[in-house]
N, C-alpha and C positions, 0 to 999 in steps of 0.2 A: 453527444456529450464527449468532451475531450479529456484526455488523461491529464493535461496540464492544468485543468480547472478543478481537479479533485484535491480535497483536503481531509486531513484527520483532525478531529477536535478532541482535546483532552477531556476526559470525563463523560464522553458520549460515545455510544457504540456505533460501529460501522464507519462508512465514508460519506462525505458530503460533496456536492457540486457547489462551488463558489459562484453565486449569482451576482453579488455586488458587495461592496464594502462601505463602511461608514467609519467615522472617527472612533467610535466606541465599540465596534464589532463588525460583524459580517452577516449578510443575508445568504443562507445556504439551503440547499435541498438535499434531504437525506436519500441515499441510494437504497436504504432499507425499507422505508415506508413512504417515500416520495413526498413527505411533508416539507413545506418551505417555512423557514422560521428565522428570526433574528437570534444570533448567538453573540453574547456579550464578550468582548475581549478582556473585561475585568474579571470574569469568572473562568474563562477557558483560554487555552493556547491553541493556535492553529499551526499545522504543518502541511505544506504542499507535498504531495506524494513524490513529486519529481525532485524534491530536495532531501528526501530521507535516504540515508546510507546504511548499509549493513556491514558489520564487522566480518572479515574473512581472515584466513590464515596468511593472506598476503595483504594487498591494499584493500581498503574499503570499497565496496561496489554500490552502485545506485540500486534502490529497491526495484526499479524496472528491470534490471538485469536478473534479479531473482525471479520476478514474475515471468520473464521470458523463458528462463530455464524451467520453471514449473510448467509452462505451456508445452515446451518441447518434450518434457518427461513423459514416459510411457506409464508411469505410476499413477494409480487412482488417488485422488485427494483423500487424506485420512480424516477420520472423525476428529474434529478439533478438541474434543474433550479427553481424548486418549493421548496423554503426554508421550508415552513410548512410541506410539504409532506416528505421531507428528515428527518426533526426532528421527525415527527411522526413515520416514519419507524424505526429509531434507538431507539425510546422509546419502540418499540415492539421487535425489533431484538436483541438489546443489551442495556437493560434499565439501567445498572449501569454506563453508560458513564456520566461523570460530565459535564452536559450541560452548566454550568457556565464558565468552563475553555476550553471546546472544542467548537470552533466557528463553525457556520453553514458552512462556507467556507471549513473547514476541513472535515466536514461530507460529503459535496458534493464531495470533492476530494476522500474520501474513497469509495463512490458509483461509481465514474468513474473508480478508480483503480480496484475495485472488478469486474466491468464489463469487463475490459481488461483482468484480470486474467482468468475469466470465458470463455471469447471468445477464449483465447489461451490455455485453459485447463491446467492451471498451478495451482497446488495444494499448498495452503499456508502451511508452515511448521513452527511449533514452534521451537525456537532455542534449547530448552532442549531436545525435541524429536529427533532433528537432531544429537545432541551430543551422545545420547544413541545409536542410530543406528550405529554410527561410531565406537563404542567400541566393537561391536559384532565380 
């Protein structure tokens, strides 16, 4: 499974692997329960993980950068239900996040998504690094 094929679907928990697309939606497999299903684009919005950016105190960064920082961090993943623990975790793991513009609910989502990626041994890839490897 490749990081570039992963999507987030509005209104549905977890992450999905994009299997195929149609005019009116997509066929995707859930990383949570491994079920493959059709997801209508009339009811849901899709976001590729590699296109999601996170507000920081400087320039916005790609979500993969945050995931890579989480991987390098020596801190244990917090319980995503404990807002204070989640915020404290990101203050240590990725301190340049703009905590005024990134909500705790987004931080909790990043923790859940990172845990899914880790469980499925999916390596986050920065878009620029992916383009460079394709040129060789």
